[in-house]
MARLO-92206 format. One record per residue (C-alpha): residue number from 1; residue in one letter; x, y, z. Coordinates in steps of 0.001 Angstrom, whole numbers, plus 500000, padded with zeros to 6 digits. Layout:
<sites>
    k  r       x       y       z
  NUM  A       X       Y       Z
...
</sites>
This chain:
<sites>
    k  r       x       y       z
    1  M  287398  301328  127989
    2  H  283752  301986  127239
    3  Q  281360  303596  124799
    4  P  277581  303180  124679
    5  Y  275921  301772  121573
    6  Y  275610  304779  119258
    7  K  274057  303074  116225
    8  D  270672  304418  115129
    9  P  268492  301280  115125
   10  F  266502  302504  112116
   11  T  269201  303886  109799
   12  G  272177  301780  110885
   13  I  274331  304924  110987
   14  Y  276199  305847  114169
   15  R  274787  309040  115633
   16  L  277953  310027  117508
   17  P  281584  309438  116466
   18  W  283196  308639  119797
   19  V  284033  304981  119138
   20  R  285922  305991  115996
   21  L  287552  309104  117470
   22  H  288511  307649  120850
   23  G  289635  304669  118795
   24  T  292237  306838  117070
   25  K  293198  308802  120180
   26  D  292999  306528  123214
   27  Y  292517  302790  122846
   28  L  295602  301776  120896
   29  D  298187  304193  122316
   30  M  297194  303355  125909
   31  V  298352  299793  125396
   32  E  301219  300517  122962
   33  I  302852  302834  125534
   34  L  303434  299776  127721
   35  E  305698  298152  125136
   36  G  308443  300567  126199
   37  F  307997  299561  129863
   38  P  307956  295733  130074
   39  E  307936  295765  133901
   40  I  304542  297522  134024
   41  R  301458  295326  134390
   42  Q  297979  296681  133760
   43  T  294391  295496  133620
   44  F  292209  296841  130806
   45  N  288461  296453  130981
   46  L  286870  296324  127524
   47  V  283092  296762  127313
   48  P  281544  294501  124642
   49  S  279386  297317  123221
   50  L  282644  299142  122442
   51  L  284311  296074  120915
   52  Q  281247  295365  118790
   53  Q  281244  298895  117382
   54  L  284998  298835  116727
   55  N  284543  295631  114765
   56  D  281607  297144  112908
   57  Y  283812  299985  111655
   58  I  286678  297611  110810
   59  E  284766  294708  109254
   60  N  281513  296206  107952
   61  N  282537  299703  106824
   62  A  280222  301239  109401
   63  T  279868  304990  109273
   64  D  278710  307844  111464
   65  I  277142  311205  110705
   66  Y  280397  313021  111464
   67  L  282356  310728  109148
   68  E  279859  311182  106318
   69  L  280110  314960  106639
   70  T  283899  314702  106773
   71  L  284087  312734  103537
   72  K  281609  314912  101691
   73  K  283413  317320  099378
   74  A  283528  320792  100867
   75  S  282220  322164  097579
   76  E  279084  320013  097913
   77  L  278160  320839  101519
   78  T  274625  322141  101950
   79  D  273767  324919  104370
   80  T  272409  322254  106741
   81  D  275728  320375  106539
   82  K  277685  323550  107218
   83  I  275585  324428  110254
   84  F  276137  320908  111657
   85  I  279894  321153  111064
   86  L  280216  324557  112745
   87  E  278226  323292  115703
   88  N  279942  319934  116150
   89  F  283437  319922  114630
   90  F  284876  321852  117561
   91  L  283906  319097  120026
   92  A  287434  318629  121363
   93  N  289420  320020  124267
   94  W  290097  323575  123156
   95  D  293388  324021  125029
   96  N  295014  320681  124298
   97  M  293457  319591  121005
   98  I  292542  322803  119154
   99  R  295099  325434  120244
  100  P  298095  323304  119111
  101  F  296761  323729  115545
  102  P  296844  327489  114795
  103  R  294473  327192  111835
  104  Y  291985  325116  113872
  105  Y  292035  327711  116641
  106  E  291626  330492  114069
  107  L  288459  328791  112792
  108  L  287163  328401  116352
  109  V  287650  332112  116978
  110  K  285905  332858  113705
  111  R  282935  330664  114710
  112  G  282927  332111  118226
  113  F  283558  330467  121592
  114  S  279848  330630  122344
  115  F  276948  330848  119955
  116  V  273186  330591  119657
  117  K  272195  327849  117236
  118  G  270043  330239  115240
  119  E  273070  332438  114579
  120  L  274890  329665  112697
  121  T  272678  330240  109652
  122  R  274280  333670  109367
  123  A  277757  332517  110470
  124  I  278200  329989  107635
  125  K  278192  332861  105128
  126  Y  281557  333994  106499
  127  F  283216  330587  106046
  128  S  284722  329812  102671
  129  E  284793  326409  101001
  130  H  288411  326013  102074
  131  D  287564  326992  105648
  132  F  285207  324026  105758
  133  L  287727  321695  104126
  134  D  290402  322667  106664
  135  L  287875  322204  109473
  136  Q  286949  318719  108211
  137  V  290620  317742  108238
  138  L  291660  319386  111503
  139  F  288755  317987  113528
  140  N  289744  314445  112606
  141  L  293492  315117  112813
  142  S  293195  316521  116346
  143  W  291499  313276  117432
  144  I  294498  311182  116350
  145  D  296901  310551  119209
  146  P  300039  312752  119165
  147  M  302200  309609  119195
  148  F  300699  308438  115913
  149  R  300872  311898  114372
  150  K  304565  312115  115275
  151  N  305577  308656  114079
  152  D  303672  308621  110780
  153  M  305241  310516  107861
  154  F  301909  311414  106259
  155  L  300250  312531  109515
  156  S  303271  314564  110625
  157  G  303231  316177  107191
  158  L  299615  317206  107669
  159  V  300493  318761  111023
  160  R  303377  320720  109490
  161  K  301273  321852  106551
  162  G  298727  323315  108973
  163  K  296140  324524  106447
  164  D  295059  324594  102794
  165  Y  294380  320860  102762
  166  T  293133  318975  099717
  167  E  290255  316537  099298
  168  E  292799  313784  098595
  169  E  294644  314518  101863
  170  K  291352  314369  103716
  171  K  290569  310947  102254
  172  L  294047  309627  103133
  173  L  293618  310942  106688
  174  I  290449  308883  107129
  175  D  292280  305858  105708
  176  K  294878  306369  108468
  177  Q  292094  306473  111061
  178  F  290848  303070  109984
  179  E  294389  301724  109894
  180  I  294728  302671  113591
  181  L  291365  301081  114409
  182  R  292402  297828  112726
  183  R  295557  297594  114867
  184  T  293738  298004  118180
  185  I  292278  294609  119113
  186  P  295308  292649  117795
  187  K  297604  294762  119995
  188  Y  295564  293925  123117
  189  K  295741  290253  122160
  190  E  299513  290518  121686
  191  L  300241  292100  125078
  192  Y  297897  289658  126811
  193  A  299799  286774  125213
  194  K  303038  288272  126555
  195  G  301526  288362  130061
  196  Q  301888  292117  130424
  197  I  298176  292923  130589
  198  E  294958  291307  131748
  199  L  291666  291857  129944
  200  S  288316  291924  131699
  201  A  284778  292637  130506
  202  S  281602  294434  131559
  203  P  277958  293464  131013
  204  F  277297  293720  127278
  205  Y  275530  297067  126870
  206  H  276843  298483  130162
  207  P  273642  298324  132260
  208  I  273471  299008  135989
  209  L  273039  295328  136847
  210  P  271522  295741  140334
  211  L  268812  298027  138906
  212  L  267983  295508  136183
  213  W  267766  292908  138896
  214  D  265432  295097  140957
  215  T  265024  298890  140979
  216  D  264008  298585  144639
  217  S  267640  297758  145444
  218  S  268325  301500  145169
  219  K  266527  301917  148510
  220  I  269346  300159  150351
  221  A  271614  303172  149973
  222  M  268813  305752  149607
  223  P  265804  304770  151739
  224  N  263900  307943  150831
  225  I  264459  307770  147085
  226  R  261505  308547  144831
  227  L  261218  305486  142582
  228  P  259653  305116  139121
  229  K  255917  304438  139010
  230  K  256547  300831  138051
  231  R  259065  298481  139605
  232  F  261560  297021  137133
  233  S  262770  293607  138234
  234  Q  264203  291416  135486
  235  P  267009  289163  136757
  236  A  266842  287329  133425
  237  D  267935  290504  131630
  238  A  270856  290979  134000
  239  L  271948  287394  133373
  240  K  271575  287869  129615
  241  Q  273807  290962  129671
  242  I  276446  289025  131669
  243  R  276351  285892  129511
  244  D  276354  287730  126201
  245  A  279356  289753  127374
  246  I  281345  286658  128313
  247  E  280455  284884  125054
  248  Y  281357  287886  122886
  249  F  284629  288388  124762
  250  E  285472  284728  124175
  251  K  284589  285058  120478
  252  I  286995  288012  120109
  253  F  289877  286887  122331
  254  G  289539  283111  122395
  255  Y  289080  282674  126150
  256  R  286614  283620  128871
  257  P  287540  286593  131064
  258  A  288391  285957  134697
  259  G  287268  289414  135774
  260  M  284387  291800  135282
  261  W  284074  295502  135947
  262  P  280340  295748  136656
  263  S  279102  298890  134882
  264  E  279949  301979  136954
  265  G  281247  299619  139676
  266  S  277615  298784  140522
  267  V  277347  295739  142765
  268  S  274826  293993  144950
  269  E  274658  290603  146596
  270  D  272308  289225  143915
  271  V  274613  290400  141150
  272  L  277693  288832  142787
  273  R  275906  285495  143026
  274  A  274935  285789  139368
  275  V  278451  286543  138081
  276  S  279813  283765  140286
  277  A  277448  281299  138628
  278  E  278801  282381  135227
  279  G  282396  281645  136227
  280  I  283622  285182  136874
  281  K  286453  285081  139434
  282  W  286731  288771  140395
  283  V  284960  292130  140242
  284  A  285985  295649  141255
  285  T  284187  298628  142748
  286  D  284820  301645  144997
  287  E  286182  301935  148541
  288  E  282955  303539  149775
  289  V  281080  300321  148941
  290  L  283526  298519  151255
  291  A  282988  301134  153971
  292  R  279211  300712  153759
  293  S  279533  296920  153696
  294  M  281627  296983  156883
  295  G  279581  299715  158537
  296  K  282594  301891  159257
  297  G  284318  304868  157696
  298  L  287709  304317  156085
  299  R  288905  307943  156052
  300  D  289076  310743  158644
  301  S  287714  314257  158159
  302  S  290871  315233  156258
  303  G  290477  312404  153782
  304  N  293289  310263  155179
  305  I  292916  306478  155388
  306  T  292483  305553  159045
  307  E  293134  301798  158767
  308  P  295125  301126  155587
  309  S  295240  297376  156141
  310  I  291439  297262  155699
  311  L  291274  298969  152295
  312  Y  294457  297715  150651
  313  K  293609  294066  150237
  314  S  291125  291817  148455
  315  Y  287808  290471  149745
  316  S  285305  287919  148524
  317  F  281560  287389  148426
  318  A  279748  284405  146906
  319  D  283133  282971  145882
  320  V  283945  286054  143822
  321  S  287003  288097  144771
  322  I  286434  291854  145060
  323  I  288956  294649  144924
  324  F  288039  298143  146090
  325  R  289696  301106  144414
  326  D  291457  303928  146224
  327  H  288993  306668  145337
  328  K  291395  309530  146066
  329  L  294313  308258  143987
  330  S  292005  307397  141083
  331  D  290434  310863  141095
  332  L  293829  312562  141273
  333  I  294717  310959  137945
  334  G  291268  311484  136480
  335  F  290668  315096  137503
  336  V  293657  316786  139163
  337  Y  297033  315834  137706
  338  S  296065  317040  134230
  339  G  296649  320594  135455
  340  W  300088  319821  136933
  341  N  303566  319613  135503
  342  P  303642  315947  134355
  343  K  306850  315059  136236
  344  N  305544  316613  139448
  345  A  302279  314731  139042
  346  A  304063  311398  138570
  347  D  306337  312073  141546
  348  D  303340  312990  143702
  349  L  301560  309734  142868
  350  I  304682  307665  143603
  351  N  305205  309474  146914
  352  R  301590  308823  147903
  353  L  302007  305131  147104
  354  L  305215  304975  149155
  355  H  303419  306713  152031
  356  I  300693  304068  151884
  357  R  303374  301355  151884
  358  S  305045  302810  154953
  359  S  301704  302838  156772
  360  L  301142  299108  156243
  361  P  302663  296161  158161
  362  D  305437  294200  156410
  363  N  303848  290810  157011
  364  K  302455  290367  153454
  365  P  301944  292155  150131
  366  Y  299084  294643  150003
  367  L  297132  295833  146977
  368  V  296377  299444  145988
  369  S  293734  299538  143272
  370  V  293724  302579  140987
  371  I  290736  302422  138640
  372  L  289356  305087  136304
  373  D  287920  305721  132850
  374  G  290367  304597  130187
  375  E  289617  307245  127575
  376  N  288061  310393  128996
  377  A  290799  311908  131185
  378  W  293645  312227  128715
  379  E  292375  315062  126514
  380  H  292658  317273  129615
  381  Y  296406  316510  129794
  382  K  298996  318148  127573
  383  N  300200  315749  124862
  384  D  297266  313416  125630
  385  G  298901  312340  128908
  386  H  302013  310802  127316
  387  D  304471  312875  129338
  388  F  302715  311913  132577
  389  F  302706  308213  131605
  390  K  306387  308323  130650
  391  Y  307481  309761  133995
  392  L  305113  307529  135959
  393  Y  306084  304284  134219
  394  E  309794  305099  134473
  395  R  309488  305671  138210
  396  L  307379  302558  138746
  397  S  309767  300422  136658
  398  G  312718  301402  138792
  399  E  311024  301523  142201
  400  K  311831  298334  144141
  401  R  309315  299022  146899
  402  L  306383  298987  144472
  403  K  305290  296390  141934
  404  T  302531  296676  139342
  405  V  300351  293579  138981
  406  T  297243  292551  137071
  407  V  294242  291752  139231
  408  S  294329  288005  138572
  409  E  298084  287915  139189
  410  Y  297611  289342  142674
  411  L  294627  287135  143527
  412  K  296341  283920  142363
  413  T  299766  284684  143789
  414  Y  298957  286422  147059
  415  D  295377  286504  148305
  416  S  291981  285610  146827
  417  G  290228  287627  149514
  418  E  288799  287739  153022
  419  K  285084  286838  153086
  420  L  282607  289687  153528
  421  G  279541  288971  155635
  422  K  277444  291331  153523
  423  L  277909  293463  150407
  424  H  276424  296937  150159
  425  A  274368  297666  147035
  426  G  275953  300690  145374
  427  S  278203  302040  142619
  428  W  281578  303781  142429
  429  I  279781  307138  142670
  430  N  278587  307928  146205
  431  A  278050  304199  146855
  432  N  274501  304514  145495
  433  Y  272644  304613  142162
  434  S  271389  308205  142306
  435  I  272900  309085  138923
  436  W  270622  306547  137209
  437  I  267382  306573  139214
  438  G  265380  308919  141421
  439  H  265319  312085  139322
  440  E  262100  312830  137427
  441  E  263800  312233  134068
  442  D  265522  309033  135239
  443  N  262264  307650  136544
  444  L  260374  308493  133369
  445  A  263017  306634  131355
  446  W  262627  303591  133612
  447  D  258835  303701  133146
  448  Y  259275  303843  129361
  449  L  261664  300875  129579
  450  T  259295  298885  131803
  451  D  256278  299455  129560
  452  T  258231  298491  126446
  453  R  259645  295353  128003
  454  D  256217  294294  129270
  455  D  254726  294742  125792
  456  L  257584  292761  124237
  457  A  257216  289908  126744
  458  I  253452  289700  126100
  459  F  254015  289638  122337
  460  E  256623  286897  122686
  461  K  254272  284806  124795
  462  L  251468  285158  122245
  463  N  253774  284562  119265
  464  P  256248  281884  120406
  465  D  257296  280979  116851
  466  K  258099  284500  115681
  467  S  261759  285569  115673
  468  I  262108  288829  117572
  469  D  265838  288847  118287
  470  E  266221  292388  116917
  471  A  263493  293613  119257
  472  W  265250  292107  122261
  473  K  268577  293536  121126
  474  A  267063  297035  120975
  475  L  265641  296571  124464
  476  Y  268989  295440  125872
  477  V  270652  298487  124295
  478  A  268055  300690  126005
  479  E  268977  299068  129336
  480  G  272471  300600  129115
  481  S  273549  303025  131825
  482  D  274647  305874  129556
  483  W  271185  307146  128675
  484  N  270325  307869  132308
  485  W  273806  309294  132915
  486  W  272636  312380  131008
  487  Y  269117  312499  132460
  488  G  268687  314440  135685
  489  D  270688  317406  136892
  490  E  274077  315771  137546
  491  H  275695  315873  134115
  492  T  275484  317881  130925
  493  T  276956  317576  127429
  494  E  276574  319249  124063
  495  T  275029  316033  122705
  496  Q  272421  315273  125385
  497  E  269664  315383  122800
  498  E  271352  312583  120849
  499  F  271533  310330  123928
  500  D  267878  311010  124715
  501  E  266848  310280  121148
  502  L  268905  307082  120917
  503  F  267308  305760  124099
  504  R  263821  306371  122741
  505  L  264675  305155  119230
  506  N  265715  301783  120629
  507  L  262405  301484  122441
  508  M  260607  302506  119232
  509  K  262576  299803  117422
  510  V  261042  297189  119717
  511  Y  257528  298161  118629
  512  R  258513  298360  114974
  513  E  259995  294832  115137
  514  I  256844  293348  116675
  515  G  254532  295251  114327
  516  K  252876  297311  117040
  517  E  252013  300992  117023
  518  I  254770  303070  118614
  519  P  253371  304757  121753
  520  P  253176  308542  121182
  521  N  255056  309281  124413
  522  L  258221  307750  122930
  523  F  258364  310627  120454
  524  V  258454  313064  123369
  525  P  261922  313810  124792
  526  V  262594  312679  128318
  527  L  264739  315798  128714
  528  R  262360  318277  130295
  529  E  263387  321339  128346
  530  D  262886  319593  125014
  531  R  259383  318233  125392
  532  S  257342  321196  124229
  533  I  258440  322758  120932
  534  L  258195  326539  121036
  535  P  256588  328236  118013
  536  E  258164  331064  116028
  537  I  255302  333304  117207
  538  T  252911  332434  120049
  539  I  249122  332791  120111
  540  R  248149  336404  120772
  541  G  244363  336357  120391
  542  F  241315  334450  119184
  543  I  241056  333509  115506
  544  S  238148  332302  113374
  545  P  239584  331325  109986
  546  K  237420  330218  107107
  547  I  237998  326493  106620
  548  D  238348  326395  102836
  549  G  241876  325155  102154
  550  I  242955  328574  100913
  551  V  244791  331363  102708
  552  T  241880  333750  102214
  553  S  243574  336555  104078
  554  Y  246877  337030  105885
  555  Y  244928  338286  108876
  556  E  242700  335208  109387
  557  W  245667  333380  111042
  558  Y  247469  336522  112161
  559  Q  246697  336153  115897
  560  G  247614  332475  115914
  561  A  250978  330725  116300
  562  Y  253111  329044  113693
  563  L  255903  326508  113711
  564  A  258633  326283  111059
  565  V  258896  322532  110630
  566  G  262506  322574  109390
  567  K  263574  324345  112584
  568  S  261708  322129  115048
  569  G  263213  318758  114264
  570  G  265986  316862  115969
  571  S  269314  316142  114349
  572  M  267746  313362  112309
  573  H  264941  315500  110893
  574  K  264639  315080  107136
  575  A  266551  317688  105168
  576  E  263674  317861  102665
  577  S  260468  318017  104668
  578  L  257068  317525  103026
  579  I  255607  320186  105301
  580  S  256969  323704  105691
  581  F  254759  325307  108380
  582  I  252100  324410  110923
  583  Y  249764  327196  112028
  584  Y  247484  326855  115028
  585  G  245148  328955  117128
  586  F  241730  328919  118740
  587  N  238653  330753  119846
  588  Q  236750  329939  123010
  589  D  235208  326749  121615
  590  T  237416  325481  118801
  591  L  241005  324583  117980
  592  F  242143  325458  114458
  593  L  245069  323791  112644
  594  R  246622  324607  109283
  595  V  249296  322588  107472
  596  D  251297  324247  104680
  597  P  253023  321864  102242
  598  K  256594  322443  101090
  599  T  255530  322380  097434
  600  S  252026  321142  096609
  601  F  249781  318444  098006
  602  N  249718  317038  094473
  603  D  253365  316049  094973
  604  F  252592  313899  098036
  605  P  252666  310110  097619
  606  P  249389  308380  096749
  607  E  247345  307125  099718
  608  T  248769  309860  101956
  609  V  247003  310242  105296
  610  F  247417  313238  107609
  611  S  247071  312092  111193
  612  I  246542  314655  113973
  613  N  247517  312925  117223
  614  I  246398  314364  120549
  615  I  248407  312903  123431
  616  R  246844  314763  126335
  617  P  244651  315399  128183
  618  F  243128  312339  126446
  619  P  244298  310247  123482
  620  F  242442  311207  120319
  621  R  243385  310949  116660
  622  I  241970  312618  113559
  623  N  242837  310975  110256
  624  V  242443  313251  107247
  625  I  242281  311263  103998
  626  P  242230  313109  100664
  627  K  240671  311099  097828
  628  D  239473  312203  094393
  629  N  238970  315863  095308
  630  F  237090  314794  098438
  631  I  238363  315089  102001
  632  N  237355  312540  104616
  633  A  238243  313242  108265
  634  E  237504  310788  111066
  635  L  237860  311273  114824
  636  F  239056  308290  116877
  637  E  239420  307856  120643
  638  K  241739  305316  122225
  639  K  239836  303051  124589
  640  D  241422  299965  126146
  641  E  244333  300194  123686
  642  I  241949  300160  120683
  643  W  241229  303139  118439
  644  E  237435  303531  118285
  645  K  235797  305816  115729
  646  I  233737  308591  117334
  647  K  232508  310680  114419
  648  D  233234  312234  111043
  649  M  234708  315718  111139
  650  T  233001  318132  108785
  651  E  234997  321342  109058
  652  V  238047  320326  107046
  653  A  239403  321433  103676
  654  M  242531  320896  101608
  655  Q  243580  322817  098549
  656  D  246620  325095  098807
  657  V  246799  324296  102531
  658  L  245101  321836  104866
  659  E  242754  323488  107395
  660  I  240636  321864  110080
  661  A  238450  323019  112977
  662  I  238344  320749  116052
  663  P  235741  321581  118722
  664  F  237331  321314  122163
  665  K  234309  319367  123405
  666  D  234915  316636  120788
  667  I  238274  315839  122391
  668  N  237094  316282  126002
  669  A  239296  319353  126505
  670  K  238227  321864  129156
  671  E  239375  325387  130012
  672  K  243021  325512  131189
  673  D  243728  321930  130033
  674  E  247106  321522  128376
  675  L  246796  319998  124913
  676  N  249824  318124  123514
  677  L  249699  317123  119864
  678  Y  251721  316338  116775
  679  I  250874  315800  113118
  680  A  252068  312727  111244
  681  V  252106  312097  107504
  682  L  251399  308454  106705
  683  K  251696  306419  103548
  684  G  249513  303437  104267
  685  E  250696  302224  107672
  686  E  254171  303775  107357
  687  E  254914  307097  109001
  688  I  256974  309147  106544
  689  E  257057  312401  108495
  690  R  256249  313696  111954
  691  C  255834  317344  112863
  692  P  257488  318221  115098
  693  W  259920  315269  115018
  694  R  260923  315665  118643
  695  G  258368  316611  121254
  696  Y  254952  318095  120603
  697  I  252970  321274  120138
  698  S  251617  322470  123467
  699  I  248392  324517  123637
  700  T  246475  325626  126738
  701  V  242698  325646  126240
  702  P  241637  329289  126692
  703  T  239316  330809  129248
  704  P  236641  333272  128035
  705  D  238776  336229  129119
  706  F  241871  335042  127199
  707  E  241913  337973  124814
  708  A  241443  340505  127602
  709  I  244366  338964  129479
  710  M  246564  339056  126348
  711  W  245751  342716  125752
  712  Y  246486  343507  129371
</sites>
């Protein structure tokens, strides 16, 4: 059971709702189902970052963007709210979570199965106030487990009603959500006390421990991998993530866990020695890690196990027992059986287990380990998997040739494990770490992490008496595996931008906590397609505007480009921006920028500074300071991490708009160089707006024949 840490480190609001929504659909029912089958034993792995967020909702009234827009009265939704709701409130399995609610499916059809984000501005006009109210209710109702909807009079009434919900019903629905969340951890405690389940933990923020220990360990499985520019090797961080996890688990449950699922089943010899030193008795990973450790394949070309007695038992390394999951059985449950008749699926799994049993000698008990994500598979099953579980648990309860056990029960009762001479460094995916390192985006993220950690360590050394716990917490969050899960080409999701932004926001938080300037690159998305913000209209020819702070003529900027600030931001862009448009263009020698305010510059806070930040090809900054009807503009260059003033800029004016001319030679920009820049609005030292919020404006310095090429 795992979710990454979704809290925005600056606002304290959760950016994604999955802890709350999986909390009402998956965490409680998965353990409550077992109460009807007392013979079934299971091991649940609970990641501390998930537990911490659950407790935050329960104890601290934490909220998320989706919850805030659910609770907002439909009559008070802004156009921005409505666009967000139409884009995000259909994030559920369409067949199994939306179709069962005819009204919900009707609204999906009305929105469209596919859409271009720009079209939502037009689409919201066709949705009534009650359409949005029904959508607010049905999105949250669909994420409540069918078992709870059936057994609760109020929830079953909402299902029967189907549409035309009220604001009061919506509020009561959210109250029910929190009631379910509050029951979750106590239920796990209760079934543990009965001896029916075992609870294990993962490193606190779910990092890939071997990569924290040393990114070079990825070369064991992938000798030709392209590594980040800088080696990350911080065993202390790996130990911190392990220790904090054990301590938090003990705080919640009252005892230290015997077992640990290392994030994504990622193991290495160094990591096993580390968890052993912290008192962990067992870990689990994938069968392919065992195959690589033993230097022999475990399956034939048809996927059949060749020597069952090798896989279906426990091993040990550094006094830690290791179990290796049956990859095929686990994936059948995770990815295949959801499309089957549930009884046939349960029968197939039982028959496969009996086949494995018949292939093993009768001299001792053997262990088949089936391990998979605890929350993500079930929305692909009809009825959230309950029918499959019912048939499976009934068969297992009555099958004398098979016995379910917790991991510790098996290890203590039967076999703590045969010693392995060596342990391969890899994860439960392809027995390597390729998901998290090696791709251009992965490596860039590691370089950002390395630079931030180095800066934090230097600051700590120079300021030993200053408390910087929040800075370290943000760094440890950024070490989590989930950010890099979405970087690279392997995976995609509708909310990739949120993951990218959360990763960078946590690194930004480090600099904010230590009072250092946030490096400009952290405002640039790691996701390749999001780095350069495309303008509404691109540059079509040379311009030579009069720098007077007035739009003298429509045509003076006509051949340039412009960016609508409200359309270029990320999901956290301010609803009320101070700036409405940025215009830009050039002639052969000069870059021209124009900033249009939303209302009037007179409405801006006192001591406002407009900062034009050039990231590449070289770091320059122009601070424009309006004061008593006089405009002062200064050009700075960054040298040895210090901003050094170069000159005063003379071609600048601010009246109705802000206009400035920047000679290319002043910023060392040559023909064909790519310029990356953004404009920040500062109040004193505090940045109150950045345009664009995510990424930068990209401009290629023109050649003399630019206009001729454009005309051609």
